[in-house]
C-alpha positions as CSV (number, residue, x, y, z in Angstrom):
1,X,26.4,-17.6,21.6
2,X,29.5,-19.6,21.4
3,X,30.9,-18.0,24.6
4,X,27.4,-19.1,26.4
5,X,27.9,-22.6,25.3
6,X,31.5,-22.7,26.7
7,X,30.4,-21.2,29.8
8,X,27.7,-23.6,30.2
9,X,30.1,-26.4,29.6
10,X,32.7,-25.3,32.3
11,X,30.0,-24.7,35.1
12,X,28.2,-28.3,34.7
13,X,31.5,-30.3,34.0
14,X,33.1,-31.9,37.0
15,X,36.8,-32.0,37.2
16,X,36.9,-35.0,40.0
17,X,38.7,-32.7,42.4
18,X,38.0,-34.0,45.9
19,X,39.5,-32.1,49.0
20,X,41.6,-34.1,51.0
21,X,41.2,-32.3,54.2
22,X,37.5,-31.6,54.3
23,X,35.5,-31.9,57.7
24,X,32.7,-34.1,56.7
25,X,32.2,-37.6,55.5
26,X,35.2,-39.2,56.5
27,X,37.6,-36.2,56.5
28,X,40.0,-35.7,59.3
29,X,39.7,-32.1,61.1
30,X,41.7,-30.7,63.5
31,X,38.5,-30.5,66.0
32,X,38.9,-34.2,66.4
33,X,42.3,-33.7,68.2
34,X,42.9,-33.0,71.9
35,X,46.5,-32.2,73.4
36,X,48.3,-33.5,76.3
37,X,51.8,-32.2,77.1
38,X,54.3,-34.6,78.7
39,X,56.7,-32.9,80.7
40,X,57.4,-29.2,80.9
41,X,56.9,-27.0,77.9
42,X,57.8,-23.4,77.3
43,X,55.0,-20.8,77.1
44,X,55.7,-19.9,73.5
45,X,55.9,-23.5,72.3
46,X,52.5,-24.4,74.4
47,X,50.7,-21.2,73.0
48,X,51.7,-22.1,69.3
49,X,50.5,-25.6,69.6
50,X,47.2,-24.6,71.2
51,X,46.7,-22.2,68.5
52,X,47.1,-24.6,65.9
53,X,45.2,-27.6,67.3
54,X,43.4,-26.5,70.5
55,X,43.5,-28.3,73.7
56,X,41.3,-30.4,75.6
57,X,38.4,-30.1,73.2
58,X,35.2,-31.8,74.2
59,X,34.3,-34.7,72.2
60,X,37.4,-35.2,70.4
61,X,38.0,-38.6,69.0
62,X,41.8,-38.6,69.4
63,X,44.4,-37.6,72.0
64,X,47.7,-36.4,70.9
65,X,50.5,-36.7,73.8
66,X,53.3,-34.5,72.8
67,X,56.9,-34.2,74.5
68,X,58.8,-31.1,73.3
69,X,62.4,-31.0,73.0
70,X,64.2,-27.6,72.3
71,X,67.8,-27.1,71.3
72,X,69.6,-23.7,70.8
73,X,72.8,-24.6,68.8
74,X,75.3,-21.9,67.9
75,X,76.1,-21.7,64.3
76,X,78.7,-19.0,63.8
77,X,81.2,-18.7,66.6
78,X,83.5,-15.6,66.2
79,X,87.3,-15.6,66.8
80,X,86.8,-13.9,70.1
81,X,84.3,-16.5,71.2
82,X,81.1,-14.7,70.9
83,X,78.3,-16.2,69.0
84,X,76.7,-14.3,65.9
85,X,74.3,-16.9,64.8
86,X,72.0,-19.4,66.6
87,X,69.8,-22.5,65.3
88,X,66.9,-23.2,67.3
89,X,65.6,-26.8,66.8
90,X,62.1,-28.2,68.0
91,X,61.2,-31.7,68.1
92,X,58.0,-32.9,68.9
93,X,57.7,-36.5,69.8
94,X,54.2,-37.4,69.7
95,X,51.6,-40.4,70.2
96,X,48.2,-40.4,68.8
97,X,45.5,-42.5,70.9
98,X,42.1,-43.1,70.2
99,X,39.3,-43.2,72.5
100,X,40.1,-46.9,73.4
101,X,43.5,-45.7,74.5
102,X,45.0,-47.6,71.6
103,X,48.4,-45.9,70.0
104,X,47.4,-45.2,66.4
105,X,50.5,-43.2,65.5
106,X,53.9,-42.8,67.4
107,X,56.2,-40.3,65.5
108,X,58.6,-37.2,65.7
109,X,58.4,-33.9,63.8
110,X,61.2,-31.5,63.9
111,X,61.3,-27.6,63.1
112,X,64.2,-25.4,62.7
113,X,64.8,-21.6,62.6
114,X,67.9,-19.6,62.6
115,X,68.7,-15.8,63.8
116,X,71.4,-13.5,64.1
117,X,72.5,-12.2,67.2
118,X,72.0,-8.5,67.7
119,X,73.6,-5.8,69.6
120,X,70.6,-5.3,72.2
121,X,69.7,-8.0,74.7
122,X,66.1,-7.2,74.6
123,X,65.9,-7.3,70.7
124,X,67.7,-10.6,71.0
125,X,65.1,-12.2,73.4
126,X,62.2,-10.9,71.1
127,X,64.0,-12.6,68.0
128,X,64.5,-15.6,69.9
129,X,61.0,-15.9,71.0
130,X,59.8,-15.2,67.2
131,X,62.1,-18.0,66.1
132,X,61.1,-20.6,68.7
133,X,57.3,-19.9,67.6
134,X,58.6,-20.4,64.0
135,X,60.2,-23.7,64.5
136,X,57.4,-24.9,66.6
137,X,54.9,-23.9,63.8
138,X,57.1,-25.8,61.2
139,X,57.3,-28.9,63.5
140,X,53.5,-28.7,64.2
141,X,52.6,-28.3,60.6
142,X,54.7,-31.5,59.8
143,X,53.0,-33.4,62.9
144,X,49.5,-32.4,61.8
145,X,50.2,-33.5,58.2
146,X,51.3,-37.0,59.5
147,X,48.3,-37.2,62.0
148,X,45.8,-36.4,59.1
149,X,47.5,-38.7,56.8
150,X,47.6,-41.6,59.2
151,X,43.9,-41.0,60.2
152,X,42.7,-40.7,56.8
153,X,44.0,-44.3,56.0
154,X,42.4,-45.4,59.1
155,X,39.1,-44.0,58.2
156,X,39.4,-45.3,54.4
157,X,39.4,-48.9,55.9
């Protein structure tokens, strides 16, 4: 009997938790965003961003213009001049505009990934592609967080 009372208490009690990223009643979902790329973008980066946000979604409330800068920096250079480790830097310079073409947010998000150079050229290319995707995913996650935070503040006012 005691366990039944405790169970009923926990089922009926409300803890006050409210999801931050819910899609209904003022929450900001990714389905409200549409992407436009500024300049040329590598296929891996474009695919990763499309997978996370989508592109040209009909009925979207906000347009995200993204300019991508990619850098590949040697980190470890051997005595003979060969590189044994690289870092890939992906910077996303983005603007968020509403349907009235007003800029709501303008910011930058950055993602990094490192990889060791392998002996096979094919393996190096595959590993580099994976690291570009990883760095892009990190930068895009930060970008999405910034956008959702800003849009939540706007929707609360």
